[in-house]
C-alpha positions in Angstrom: 14.4 46.0 -14.8 11.8 45.7 -17.6 9.3 43.2 -18.8 9.2 42.2 -22.5 6.1 41.5 -24.6 6.7 39.7 -27.8 4.3 38.1 -30.3 5.1 35.9 -33.2 3.0 36.7 -36.3 2.7 34.4 -39.3 1.0 35.5 -42.5 0.7 32.8 -45.2 3.1 30.7 -43.3 5.8 33.4 -43.3 7.0 34.9 -40.1 6.5 38.7 -40.1 9.0 40.8 -38.2 7.4 42.3 -35.0 8.8 44.7 -32.5 9.6 43.7 -29.0 7.9 46.0 -26.4 9.7 46.3 -23.1 7.7 47.7 -20.3 9.6 49.3 -17.4 8.8 47.8 -14.0 7.6 51.1 -12.7 5.1 51.3 -15.6 3.7 47.9 -14.7 3.3 49.0 -11.1 1.7 52.3 -12.0 -0.6 50.7 -14.6 -2.3 48.6 -11.9 -3.4 51.8 -10.2 -5.1 53.2 -13.3 -8.7 52.7 -14.3 -9.6 49.4 -16.1 -10.4 51.4 -19.3 -6.9 52.9 -19.4 -5.3 49.5 -18.8 -7.3 48.1 -21.7 -6.3 51.0 -24.0 -2.6 50.5 -22.9 -2.8 46.8 -23.8 -4.2 47.8 -27.2 -1.4 50.3 -27.7 1.3 47.7 -26.8 -0.3 45.4 -29.4 -0.1 48.1 -32.0 3.5 49.0 -31.1 4.4 45.3 -31.6 2.8 45.2 -35.0 3.3 48.7 -36.4 6.4 50.0 -34.6 7.0 53.3 -32.8 4.4 55.3 -34.8 1.2 53.2 -34.9 -1.7 54.6 -36.8 -5.0 55.6 -35.2 -3.8 56.9 -31.8 -4.8 60.3 -30.5 -2.2 63.0 -30.5 0.6 60.6 -31.3 3.9 62.4 -31.9 7.6 62.2 -31.7 9.1 64.1 -28.8 12.8 65.0 -28.5 15.5 62.4 -29.4 14.1 58.9 -29.7 11.0 59.5 -27.5 7.4 59.3 -28.5 4.0 59.7 -26.8 0.3 59.4 -27.4 -2.9 60.1 -25.5 -4.8 57.1 -24.2 -7.6 59.5 -23.3 -7.8 63.2 -22.7 -6.2 62.8 -19.3 -3.8 59.8 -19.7 -0.7 59.4 -21.9 1.9 56.8 -22.6 5.5 57.5 -23.5 8.1 55.2 -25.1 11.5 55.3 -26.7 12.8 53.6 -29.8 16.3 53.3 -31.1 16.2 53.7 -34.9 17.1 50.5 -36.7 16.3 48.2 -33.8 13.1 46.2 -33.2 12.9 47.1 -29.5 10.5 49.7 -28.1 10.7 50.6 -24.4 7.6 52.0 -22.6 8.9 54.3 -19.8 5.7 56.1 -18.7 2.0 55.6 -18.5 -0.2 57.9 -16.4 -1.7 61.4 -16.1 -0.9 64.0 -18.7 0.2 66.4 -15.9 2.9 64.0 -14.7 4.2 63.1 -18.1 8.0 63.4 -18.5 8.0 65.7 -21.5 
């Protein structure tokens, strides 16, 4: 089960396409255990994913992993991982937590 975050954006009265970001239930649970600073950075990342897609600019060590998977560092110790099916507007976040426990 995942939770979706979606935002409608209008620019000069024209709706701009945005990405839907789905957050796995486990990610939501794990996020609550992380420091507030990490939770805030994660919220900013989700906003950037919605607006810019799977490769948002300005994130530390952002890179494509194998297949359709991506990751970036929220801080030196914490990362987020997501997947994106090319051609769709859906991004699914499947991990947020320590770098040591990251699934890559």
